[in-house]
GUTIMAR-904416 format. One record per atom (N, C-alpha, C): residue in one letter; x, y negated, z negated. Coordinates in steps of 0.001 Angstrom, whole numbers, plus 500000, padded with zeros to 6 digits. Atoms other than C-alpha are relative to their C-alpha. Last residue first. Example, Ala and Ser with C-alpha at 12.3 -4.5 7.8 and 13.67 -1.06 7.14 Angstrom:
S499180501190500060/S513670501060492860/S499230498910499270/A500890501190500000/A512300504500492200/A500900498800500000/
//
This chain:
G499885500360498702/G507396488109499962/G500838498761500293/V501261500421499411/V506090489809496859/V500238499542501470/H499615500832498902/H508885491905495348/H498752499546500830/R500549499676498646/R507701493233492037/R500530498971501003/G499041499205499282/G510007492828489066/G499490500432501413/S500302498651500109/S507272491727486735/S500956500957500732/K499369499476501167/K508975488421486383/K499722501473499780/P500647500216501258/P507955487618489970/P500660500700498836/L499595499040501001/L510606487731492635/L499340499692498661/W499093499104499395/W509409486032495841/W500402501160498991/R500671498799499437/R506234484464494507/R500873500951500727/S500655499233501122/S508131482097492084/S499241501224500577/H500590498975499161/H510452480786494834/H499256501019499128/N500341500511498680/N511702477492493431/N499270501003500943/R500495501385500025/R511787478140489662/R499484499599501385/D501287500063500732/D512034481957489596/D499407498596500062/A500964499273499208/A514724481939492380/A498633499921499302/W500301500735498783/W516715479231490684/W498880500650500804/S500776501168500446/S516573481019487294/S499565499146501210/R501369499551500219/R517654484337488949/R499130498769499546/S500345499696501382/S520747482587490291/S498517500443499865/V500461501224500737/V521473482834493980/V499736500417498556/Y500573499794501316/Y523484485352496095/Y499589498678499373/G501113499030500042/G524258485635499797/G499345500169498662/T499519498693500626/T527655483915499554/T498965501095499957/R498570499869499836/R527242480881501881/R500430501363499444/M499655499757498627/M523456480947502397/M501518500281500221/G500624498778499472/G522826481483498751/G500268500283501391/L499221498876500510/L525385478873497780/L499414501303500470/R498771499877499161/R523669476383500043/R500896501148499554/A500418499438498724/A520353477089498263/A501166500135500928/E500185498603500177/E522117476607494925/E499486500627501272/P498793499231499955/P523520473244496039/P499808501529499835/D500156498799500795/D520112471825496738/D501210500919500135/A500655500255501215/A520210468166497831/A499826501233499097/Y499009500665500817/Y522741468951500600/Y499450499727498594/A498993499059500397/A520305471455502034/A501021499381499036/K500605499150500939/K517465468946502113/K501009501058499457/R500224500741501269/R519685466417503717/R499384500862498930/M498742500051500700/M520791469026506271/M499953499203498745/H499669498665500507/H517230469743507252/H501304500029499274/G500848499782501155/G516392466052507573/G500282501370499308/I499501500850501038/I519416465581509839/I499204500132498692/L498824499375500570/L518273468527511818/L500605499208498871/V500480498830500804/V514815467051512287/V501176500676499324/V500687500585501271/V516243463690513461/V499627501172499100/T498969500629500799/T518611465485515985/T499477499451498662/I499280498954500654/I515827467714517162/I501062499410499097/V500902499432501059/V513668464663517891/V500761501079499228/W500070500916501057/W516568463067519867/W499126500451498808/A498655500036500601/A517104466201521891/A500049499005498832/L499961498934501002/L513372466438522515/L501316500115499241/V500911500351501112/V513375463046524150/V500100501001498913/D499336501158500797/D516458463828526290/D499139499721498796/H498774499568500609/H515166467258527498/H500591498971499088/V500415499134501118/V511642466027528167/V501192500401499222/F500730500773501015/F512957463102530235/F499663500891498820/I499047500884500698/I515567465218532108/I499269499273498861/A499200499109500833/A512938467858533004/A501031499222499207/S500914499657501094/S510596465132534320/S500754500923498975/T500233501173500818/T513363463627536426/T499177500310498777/R498802499992500907/R514327467074537773/R499854498821499038/S498895500912499587/S510828467239539268/S501096500054498987/I499696500785501151/I508656470343538655/I501189499117500280/F501169500917500257/F507158471722541858/F500149499181498668/P499962501248499181/P510606472950542927/P498814499102499683/L501355500258499942/L510885475454540033/L499790498694500745/L500586498910500799/L514355476977540154/L498473499920500059/G500958499349499243/G515554474635542987/G499175501117499312/V501041500934499563/V517301472199540652/V498884500751500767/F500397499417498770/F519273474938538870/F498807499247500589/W498827499320499471/W521075473057536141/W499713500636501357/M499036501003499609/M518297470545535488/M501279500674500641/L500597500771498800/L515630473267535486/L500981498916500508/L499842499167498806/L517998475377533303/L499364499340501198/G498676499947499573/G518194472574530803/G500249500817501211/T499705501270499334/T514464472076530789/T501468499922500375/S500721499946498778/S514001475774529911/S500213498722500830/M499354499115499030/M516769475835527377/M499287499950501386/M498733500575499631/M515501472744525583/M500708500880501081/V500300501143499066/V511923474134525588/V501307499393500520/L500487499378498724/L513156477461524136/L499668498896500998/V498855499500499258/V515215475564521498/V499573500605501327/A499240501109499391/A512214473498520528/A501203500448500752/G500717500523498769/G510047476600520040/G500780498904500676/A499947498997498994/A512603478123517699/A499285499596501277/I498701500071499348/I513033474813515908/I500182501115501034/W499828501193499211/W509333474540515206/W501325500037500806/G500815499882498774/G508864478087514044/G500209498863500921/A499429498934499186/A511844477822511629/A499209500211501269/Y498777500398499301/Y510744474477510419/Y500577501044500907/L500349500906498950/L507205475573509710/L501266499549500756/K500651499203498987/K508453478550507715/K499646499141501171/Q498975499187499292/Q510935476421505799/Q499394500838501158/G499203500909499218/G508235473950504894/G501028500691500794/A500794500353498800/A505904476748503728/A500810499085500945/N501210500852500242/N508496478122501332/N499347499621501309/F499892501243499275/F510764481081502109/F498727499131499698/K498603500176499803/K511282483984499689/K500291498693500831/G499380498681499942/G507784483424498498/G501476499801500264/A499405499601498731/A506727479915497450/A500437501487499912/P499661498602500023/P504627478129494856/P500549500472501374/R499579499548498709/R504691474333495150/R500470501503499979/D500968500453499002/D502770472745492291/D500330500569501382/Q501293499347500377/Q504771474714489690/Q498850499665500982/P500027498679499502/P507933473632491481/P498733500761499747/S499779498900500890/S507077470097490599/S499948501301500643/P498628499383499888/P507635467476493331/P500133501252499156/L499871499389501352/L503951466538494045/L501294500802499952/R498701500364500523/R504181464296497160/R500143500448498536/R500286500859501146/R500417464633497890/R501345499540499308/R500791501172499465/R501239466006501339/R499800499000498901/A499037500797499224/A503892468286499781/A499363498769500567/A499184500728500962/A501369469555497212/A501047499144500658/R500798500969500615/R498952470416499993/R500760499203498968/L500159501054499045/L501662472132501942/L499155498890499398/W498689500708499863/W502700474279498945/W499866498757500845/Q499881500806501213/Q499024475184498335/Q501284499180499993/R500894501126499807/R498804476321501957/R499986499043498792/D499320500864499005/D501873478454501370/D499109498780500290/Y499162500854500774/Y500172479865498212/Y500864499066500951/E500798501066500602/E497358481111500377/E500926499029499288/A500849499585501061/A499816483114502492/A499224498822499386/F500477501068500778/F501317482251505890/F499049500596498918/R501234499833500761/R503308484963507622/R499659498839499038/N501104500038499101/N505873484555510408/N498634500140499341/L500116501324499406/L508761483547508157/L498699499877500805/R500431500929501085/R508214486715506121/R499820498589500607/R501395499717500307/R508255488844509286/R499491499114498874/L500852500555498895/L511387487123510480/L498546500271499662/D500045501471500164/D513062487833507103/D499123499401501037/A500871500238501169/A512294491522507485/A499806498553499726/R501408499800499515/R513793491483510976/R498985499810498863/F500377501159499235/F516986489996509481/F498531500091500544/E500213501118500943/E517132492699506852/E499607498739500765/A501293499881500640/A516608495418509455/A499704498834499018/S499966499854501456/S519540494134511490/S498606500104499458/L499500498668500275/L519601494743515253/L500056500269498498/L501063499080499961/L517388491685515614/L500464501458499791/G500590499770501356/G520311489631514493/G498919500960499984/L499137499027500692/L521915490144517925/L499518500283498614/L500209498734499281/L518940488402519605/L500876501062499330/F501286499574500339/F519066485502517074/F499770501505500568/P499882499517501432/P522857485094517440/P498621500593499582/A499232498805500182/A522425485042521278/A500025500426498572/P500864498909500478/P519503482495521408/P500830501294499661/L500753500252501244/L521930479512521454/L499119501188499550/L499697498912500964/L524223481079524144/L499221499829498696/I500378498694499447/I522700479087527030/I500211501080498904/G501454499981499914/G522933475833525091/G499531501409500398/S500373499980501418/S526579476422524164/S498469500058499936/W499839498643500427/W527101477278527874/W499695500154498487/E500941499034499227/E525619474065529223/E500116501371499331/H501421500277500413/H527261471728526629/H499093501063500630/V500121499537501390/V530754473350527062/V498514499824499524/T499892498505500064/T530470472998530842/T499727500526498567/V501210499521499360/V529271469349530646/V499946501535499893/V501118500217500983/V532091468504528206/V498701500549500532/L499826499087501037/L534653470063530623/L498877499901498926/H500369498641499477/H533311468147533532/H500153501051498936/R501412499768499901/R533320464937531538/R499625501414500435/R500036498607499601/R537018465076530584/R498475500425500091/G499563499665498680/G536734461679528833/G499700501475500378/V499707498535499923/V536362461498525045/V500545500331501416/L499016499640501051/L536493457728524570/L500468501401500145/Q498721500587499626/Q534742456891527821/Q501086500402499044/A499534499256498785/A531930459356526995/A501340499465500454/V499485498737500411/V531665457911523513/V500513500732501121/P498707500247500679/P531345454358524898/P500580501269499489/G498903500476499177/G528681455516527449/G501323499800499255/L499606501342500473/L526386457467525061/L501251499621500789/Y501103500985499910/Y524596460373526827/Y500397498581499604/L500563500259498646/L527393462671527767/L499046498913500057/C498958500464499187/C529496462505524573/C499512499737501424/T499678501422500312/T526349462600522522/T501105499470500890/A501025500836499411/A525234465737524385/A500259498523499664/T499714500160498581/T528611467318523594/T498927499137500721/V498753500749499793/V528095466696519939/V500318499757501424/L500309501379500349/L524476467881519945/L501206499080500175/C500886500579498986/C525243471100521819/C499794498526499703/L499194500213498764/L528238471821519579/L499082499437501134/L499199501165500184/L526051471296516511/L500854499680501244/M500869501183499933/M523469473710517839/M500804498706499819/L500334500229498575/L526181476298518522/L499056498769500125/W498855500490499274/W527581475818515039/W499710499740501484/G499704501326500442/G524186476167513376/G501179499377500799/T500996500904499342/T523288479204515424/T500283498554499656/S499658500096498504/S526587480830514416/S499002499138500662/R498770500739499778/R525983480016510696/R500355499818501447/H500201501442500343/H522356481020510567/H501253499226500277/V500943500626499042/V522914484294512413/V499845498538499755/L499280500147498736/L525980485108510361/L499132499370501073/R499091501093500125/R524135484458507080/R500756499711501305/Q500725501216500027/Q521191486631508068/Q500931498783499874/S500626500279498658/S523425489468509172/S499294498684499975/R499029500568499065/R525659489312506057/R499336499575501297/G498913499111499629/G522766489792503666/G500906499350501043/F499789499828498578/F520702486954502171/F501128501029500136/R500973500661499203/R519011486487498809/R500177500281501494/R499637499988498563/R520812488846496526/R498901499443500780/I500973499319499154/I519907487779492971/I500557499927501437/R500442500784498845/R522625486798490408/R499123500894500903/G501003500906500352/G523130488164486897/G499513499151501156/D499475500936500936/D526498489672487766/D498908498946499654/R498550499785500216/R524990491345490771/R500509498909499158/E499237500983500805/E521256491809491198/E501420500366499930/P499240499521501167/P519449493674493958/P500821498928499350/A499033501040500306/A516960491889496208/A500785500402498825/T499101500074498832/T514786494530497936/T501040498943499797/M499111501169500226/M512935495733494837/M500980499946501166/T498624499874499500/T509979497990495607/T500837498737499678/G499158499258500982/G506857498142493455/G501427500203500436/T500144500376501454/T504471497134496185/T500871500845499188/R501095499382500608/R505851497839499709/R499968499671498504/A499514498768500709/A508039495257501273/A498789500589499336/T499366499177499017/T507333492570503890/T500481501296499378/S499014498964500434/S504846490554501905/S500606500718501160/G498645500495499822/G503275487367503218/G501060501018499577/A499732500592498690/A499875488253501891/A501383499433500067/T500767501146499595/T500090490263498655/T500347499484501386/S500293501051501017/S501534493726498272/S499269498886500636/R499250501268499985/R501259496514500823/R499631499136498852/M500776501184500029/M500028500020500004/M500846498739499983/
//
């Protein structure tokens, strides 16, 4: 029998073993996917800045090389995700990210009302904001890849003008930049979350406080 909505584990199972009083939050596969995707995304944005802003382009030079790096870093963006699918732990996290429970709606209501207390924002392994961000960034990457390919191979879809593809690509690039800055600010404000992504382990107190529906005190794994 499954546990509550948003669960990916059977009731009564523990999928986050402890080590020295700390809880295992991420395995190597999740951390590698996150890290490699982040570096590829950063490479895309840095090279885009070199191509888009004239003063930076003049400072860097070597435009052909920058274009090549930008194109291939964009093409390779889905690669970490696709390789991550080989990992059962990564697939389990994808199922968690893809499910919205009632407490996720409560989290969103509290966020809209700007209620900062963790008691007002219950969450499983991932909170509602992280789930929305993951879905949005995945969709944005697909759109960026599609418009990038249309710009690269002009004759791919002749009924879509290259100008339209460039416009969507540029506007979405700016939106992604703003969203990523917000994502990094959130990460900077939570050292324990960064530690979990860097080492794979977080403190039990942090998990109970910020992700109360992930590891309830009963020991059941909820989601």
